[in-house]
N, C-alpha and C positions, 0 to 999 in steps of 0.2 A: 542343368537340363540338357540332355542331347539335342532334342528336337530335330535332331538331324533331319430308252428308258422313260420312261413315263410313269408317274406314280399310279399304283393301284387306286381303286376306288376308295379303300380305308384311307390311304395317304391323301387323297384328294379332300376327304373329309377333315383329316388332320390339319391340312392347310387351311381350311375355311375356318376350322375352330380357333386356330391360331390368330388369323386375321381379325376374327371377330372380338377376341380378347384384346388384342392390342388396339383395335379401334375403340373399344370402350375405354382403355387407359388413356388414349389420346383425347377422347372427348372430354374426360375428367380433367386432363391437363389444359383444357383450352380456356379455363375460366380466369386466367390471370387478367388484370386490369389492362384496358387498351391503352395505347399512348404512352407505354413505358419509356423512359428517357434514356439516353445512352450512358448516364451516370448509374442508373438502377442497373442497367445490363452489366456494367463493369462491376458493381457489387455483387451481383449475382456469380459472376466468373471467378471473383477472388475470394469468395467466402463472407463477404462483409454484409450481405443482405439476407433476407428471410428465406429465399428460395434460390435453388441453383439455375444456372442458365439452362435453356431448353436442350433436351437430350432425346427427343422422341418419346417412346414409351418407357426409356430407362432413366434411372436416377443418376443424376450428377452430384458428386460429392463436393460439397462447398468447401471443405476443408482437407481436400487431397493434398499430396505432395506439392503437386504443380501450383495449386492455388495458394499455399504457404509460401512457396518460392516466389510467386508473383509479388506478394506483399513484401518480402525481403528485398527483392531487387528494386522495387519501387522506392523503398527507404533509401536504398544505396544510390538511387538516381539512375539505375540500368532500366529506363523506362522503355527503350526499344526491344530489350530482351524480354522484359515483363510482358509486353504486348505480344510478342512471338510466342511466348508460352501459354498463352490463352488458348491457342490451338489445340492444347492438351486439357488445360483446366476446364474448359467449356463443354467438354466432351464426357460421356459416361465410360468408365473404366471398371474392369472386374476388380472386386475385393478378394484378396487370398488369405483368409483367416489363418492364424498360425497358433502356436502354443498348444499346452494340454487342454485348454478350455477355450475353443473358438466362439463361444457365445457372446462374450461382450461386444466384440467387433461387429459381428453379424447383427445383434440387436440394435447397435447404433446405426448401422446401413438401413436396416428394415424400418426403423422409426422415420429416419429421413425420407425413404421412398414413400412410405405411406403418407406423410404430411404434403407430398407433391403428387400423390396418385400415380406412382411410377413403379416399375419393375426393377428390382435389385439384381445385380449381376455377381455372382459368386464362383469361385473356384475351390473345389475340394482336394487339396493336395497334400495327403499326410499317410498314404499306403506305406506298410512296413517294407524296408529295404529299397527305399525310394532312390532313384537315379543311379543305383549299382555303384555307389561311392564315388559319384562324380561331385561337380561343384554344387549340386543342390541336394547332396546326400543326406539322409536322415529319415523323417517319417516315424510313425508310431513305432515304439519298440517291440510291440507283439500284437497278436490278434485280439487279444482283449483290450488293449489300450485303443486299437483302431475302432472298435466296436464303441467303446465309450464315446470316442471323439466324434464318429459320424452321428451318433445318437444326440450329443449336445449340439451338433451342427444343426441337424434337423429340428430339434426342439427350439432353437433360437430363431428359425425361419417361421415356424408355425403356420398361420394361415396367409402370410404374406405373399404377394406375387413376386416370384423369383425364377431365375434361370441359374441352374447349377452346372458348371463344366467339371465332369468327373475325372480326377487322377490323371493329369498330364503325364505323359510318358509311360503309363503303366502297361497298356496293351502293346504297344510298340516295342517296348524292352523284351517283351516275351517273344515278339516276332524276331528281333535281330539277335536274340540269344544272350543278351546282358543279363536278363533275369535267369538265375540258375535254375535247373530242373527242379530241384527240391523245394523251391519256393512258389512254382508255378500254380499247383492246385490251391494252395492257400490264397494266392492272389485272386485267382478266378472266383473263389468262394467268397471273398470280401467284396469283390466288385458286384457281384450279384446281390449280396446282402445290401450294400449301400444303395443301389438302384432301387431296390424294393422299399428301403426305408425313406428314401427321398420322394418316391412316387405315392407314398401313402399321404403325403401332405397335399392339401387340396388344390393349391395354386402354384406348384413348383413344377417346372420342366427341367429335364436332366438330359445331358448330351455327354456321352462317354468319349474321352479323348482317343483319336486314332492316328495321332503322329502328323506326317505330311509327305508330299510326293518325293522329296528328296531323301527321305529317311527310309521309307520302304517302297521303292520304285514300283514294285508289282502290287497294285491294289488287291489283287486276289489273295494275296497272303495274309490280309487283315480280316478276311471273312470269317474264316472259322475261329480265330481268337476273340474277335468281337461278339460272335454268337455264343461262344461259351461263356463270355463275361456279363451276358445277359442283355445285349443292346435291344433285343426284340421287345423288351419291357421299358426300356428308356424311350425318351422322345426322338432320340437320333444319336449322331456322333459329332464330334468336333474336330476340325482340322487346322494345321497351320499354327497351332498355339506356341507362342513365343518364337516363331520362325518368320521367315522373310519370302516365302514363295508368292508369286504373283496370283492376284485374284484369278486370272484366266486358267492358269495350271491347276489351281486347287479346286476350281469349280469342275473341271473336266475330270481330275481324279475322283473327287467327291461323288461324280455321277457314277463312276464305274464301281466304287465301293458300294454306294446305293444300290446299283443293279444287283449285286451279289448278295445283298441283304434284302431283297424283294421290295425295293422302293423306299428304304429308310431315309428320312430327312438328315440334314446337317447344317452346322454353323461354322463360319469360317473367321479365324483371328486376322484382322487386317490393321493391327495396331502400329506395325512397323514395316510393312511391305511395299510401301509406296514407291521405292526404287528397286524392288525386287532383290534377290540374294546377292551376296558379295561374290563376284565372278572368280576371283582368285583365292586361293587358300581354302579349299573346300572342306577340309577337315576341321577347320576352326571358323568357318563362315556362319556358324550359329551363335558365337559368342562375341557380343559387343562389336560387331562389324562396324567399320567407319562408313560414312558416306550413305547411310540408310535414310528413309523418310517416312513420315507418318503415312498410312494408308487411307482406303475408303473409310469415312466416317461411320460410326455404327448406325445401323438402319435394318429395318425389317423389309424395306422396298428393294429386293434384291432382283427382281425380274425372272427369278428361276424357281419354278414349282417345287424343287426339291431343297432349295437353299433358304432356310428360315430367316437368317440374319447374318450380316456382317457384324462383328463384335470386336471391341478393344479387350481382348482377353488378358494378354501380357500388358502390364501397366507400362505405357511408354515413358523411359527414363529410369526404370528399375533395372539395375545391373544384371547381366546373365552370370556373373562370377567374376573372379579376379584377373581374367584375361585382359590384355591390352590396357592395363592399368586401372582397371574397374575396381570398385568396392565389392564386398561379398555378395553373392547371388541374393537378389531380392532387395538390396539396398538402394536408396534413391540416389541418382547421379545426375545433378542438375545441368551440366555442362552437356552430357550426352542427350538428354532431353531436349535442350535447346537446339542442338543440331539436328534432332529429328524434326522439330517443328520449323525450323528455318528452311529446311527441304521439302516441307510439305507442299503438295500441290493442290490440297483441298482449301 
């Protein structure tokens, strides 16, 4: 992946409805027994207990890569490293279902979230001609396959409470020219279809990815492509997915994009932006940069009426690709995860 104003009354209503829905979830989550011991909290964070550690309104996967790594390192006597990695394992991160049928993984996440009265975080990332042949190249082989894929994706969500971040890179690659002209009409059509499909689900919120400030520095260039892609029918747009731009810069950028879209809301990926972007080597600053840190933990308490949530959309510790000695894109890289966790200020 390259990754390289005041709300109108309708948007104020949007914000109120979101807050009410998440408050309902939070109330439902507050029924755990009082006086939980530190041992039970540890079981929660490492997947050994019946419920995950607290993650606000969002589901924490008790069997995530980070949770499994904690168990491995504890068995090896790496207790300090295991403890540091809890800064990832105890937090909700998005699931990126893959393969021809995303259903099994989604149904597992939905079932876990339902048991804990939480909202599941999902990324739909399978658009044809994905990543323009880059390190995350692939996606559905054709239009029919993509329609089948997002149909299975939505069917697996059903009536569960979910947030779907739709197709990282897809819009920004049309802005930067990476997506060739012969594929653009097809992509716009598929993004519109996917938004409509997911919005038919009763409890699913959809945010269309819009890149980041370092990738498309002029936010005005995103307005027309996002509009053509159907963002007006989505709940908003997503920024900074898999990137490292600071909260402050992304918030300001998001406000300008929102202004061009009539006050549309947005979410921000803060999974790895705690130290900001790598200052040197800007052409490769997006790919497994060293010295980075976990960012603001996932929360809906943003203090900004346009910013619905800070989320960990990129899974901290998953590689960006084979740059800097990393494994293939999306593969778990425990030592990189540990470095992010050690540098965390949260």
